[in-house]
C-alpha beads as a LAMMPS data file, in Angstrom:
LAMMPS data file: protein, C-alpha beads

79 atoms
78 bonds

1 atom types
1 bond types

-500.0 500.0 xlo xhi
-500.0 500.0 ylo yhi
-500.0 500.0 zlo zhi

Masses

1 110.0

Atoms # bond

1 1 1 106.948 228.953 251.428
2 1 1 110.095 230.232 252.970
3 1 1 110.479 230.730 256.681
4 1 1 110.699 234.508 256.217
5 1 1 107.398 234.589 254.328
6 1 1 105.710 232.452 256.994
7 1 1 106.941 234.746 259.760
8 1 1 105.747 237.801 257.866
9 1 1 102.331 236.175 257.368
10 1 1 102.161 235.236 261.068
11 1 1 103.001 238.808 262.099
12 1 1 100.304 240.102 259.785
13 1 1 97.715 237.761 261.302
14 1 1 98.776 238.752 264.822
15 1 1 98.503 242.458 263.989
16 1 1 95.071 241.962 262.476
17 1 1 93.950 240.002 265.530
18 1 1 95.326 242.678 267.850
19 1 1 93.619 245.451 265.899
20 1 1 90.387 243.486 265.927
21 1 1 90.572 243.043 269.710
22 1 1 91.440 246.699 270.189
23 1 1 88.569 247.733 267.970
24 1 1 86.238 245.354 269.826
25 1 1 87.281 246.873 273.153
26 1 1 86.683 250.365 271.800
27 1 1 83.246 249.379 270.544
28 1 1 82.417 247.687 273.867
29 1 1 83.434 250.812 275.795
30 1 1 81.386 252.961 273.459
31 1 1 78.318 250.741 273.865
32 1 1 78.740 250.740 277.625
33 1 1 78.990 254.532 277.681
34 1 1 75.882 254.880 275.495
35 1 1 73.934 252.548 277.807
36 1 1 74.900 254.684 280.797
37 1 1 73.821 257.817 278.939
38 1 1 70.478 256.213 278.042
39 1 1 69.898 255.225 281.683
40 1 1 70.688 258.776 282.801
41 1 1 68.335 260.242 280.201
42 1 1 65.559 257.860 281.252
43 1 1 65.945 258.922 284.886
44 1 1 65.882 262.575 283.887
45 1 1 62.815 262.019 281.711
46 1 1 61.040 260.279 284.597
47 1 1 61.873 263.215 286.909
48 1 1 60.592 265.704 284.325
49 1 1 57.357 263.725 283.858
50 1 1 56.846 263.705 287.640
51 1 1 57.412 267.459 287.748
52 1 1 54.965 267.957 284.883
53 1 1 52.341 265.943 286.786
54 1 1 52.926 268.133 289.835
55 1 1 52.601 271.376 287.862
56 1 1 49.439 270.143 286.123
57 1 1 47.930 269.194 289.502
58 1 1 48.762 272.624 290.928
59 1 1 47.093 274.352 287.975
60 1 1 44.072 272.062 288.185
61 1 1 43.692 272.653 291.953
62 1 1 44.588 276.335 291.856
63 1 1 41.249 277.677 293.133
64 1 1 40.586 274.907 295.647
65 1 1 41.230 275.496 299.338
66 1 1 44.564 274.223 300.574
67 1 1 45.302 272.331 303.757
68 1 1 48.316 272.836 305.972
69 1 1 50.560 269.957 306.914
70 1 1 49.132 269.985 310.451
71 1 1 45.544 269.937 309.131
72 1 1 46.266 266.871 307.023
73 1 1 47.929 265.092 309.971
74 1 1 44.922 265.912 312.166
75 1 1 42.421 264.783 309.488
76 1 1 44.090 261.372 309.104
77 1 1 45.004 260.898 312.764
78 1 1 48.751 261.042 312.312
79 1 1 51.195 262.327 314.888

Bonds

1 1 1 2
2 1 2 3
3 1 3 4
4 1 4 5
5 1 5 6
6 1 6 7
7 1 7 8
8 1 8 9
9 1 9 10
10 1 10 11
11 1 11 12
12 1 12 13
13 1 13 14
14 1 14 15
15 1 15 16
16 1 16 17
17 1 17 18
18 1 18 19
19 1 19 20
20 1 20 21
21 1 21 22
22 1 22 23
23 1 23 24
24 1 24 25
25 1 25 26
26 1 26 27
27 1 27 28
28 1 28 29
29 1 29 30
30 1 30 31
31 1 31 32
32 1 32 33
33 1 33 34
34 1 34 35
35 1 35 36
36 1 36 37
37 1 37 38
38 1 38 39
39 1 39 40
40 1 40 41
41 1 41 42
42 1 42 43
43 1 43 44
44 1 44 45
45 1 45 46
46 1 46 47
47 1 47 48
48 1 48 49
49 1 49 50
50 1 50 51
51 1 51 52
52 1 52 53
53 1 53 54
54 1 54 55
55 1 55 56
56 1 56 57
57 1 57 58
58 1 58 59
59 1 59 60
60 1 60 61
61 1 61 62
62 1 62 63
63 1 63 64
64 1 64 65
65 1 65 66
66 1 66 67
67 1 67 68
68 1 68 69
69 1 69 70
70 1 70 71
71 1 71 72
72 1 72 73
73 1 73 74
74 1 74 75
75 1 75 76
76 1 76 77
77 1 77 78
78 1 78 79
């Protein structure tokens, strides 16, 4: 092979390697972003489930007598 052909082949390999690394970095960033989005959605889902539990408890206890904050503190001997 001539020197010119070898240099052209080497440049081609370098470009392919560079593109592969660039693509890998893009994919890594994308995966990282998706993981952050999943974590955010999980937190939001947990908050919504907690709120649903609260609403269900309020409906279930709707006709029961309610206690004030002071009455609860007095009942359990808190200051």
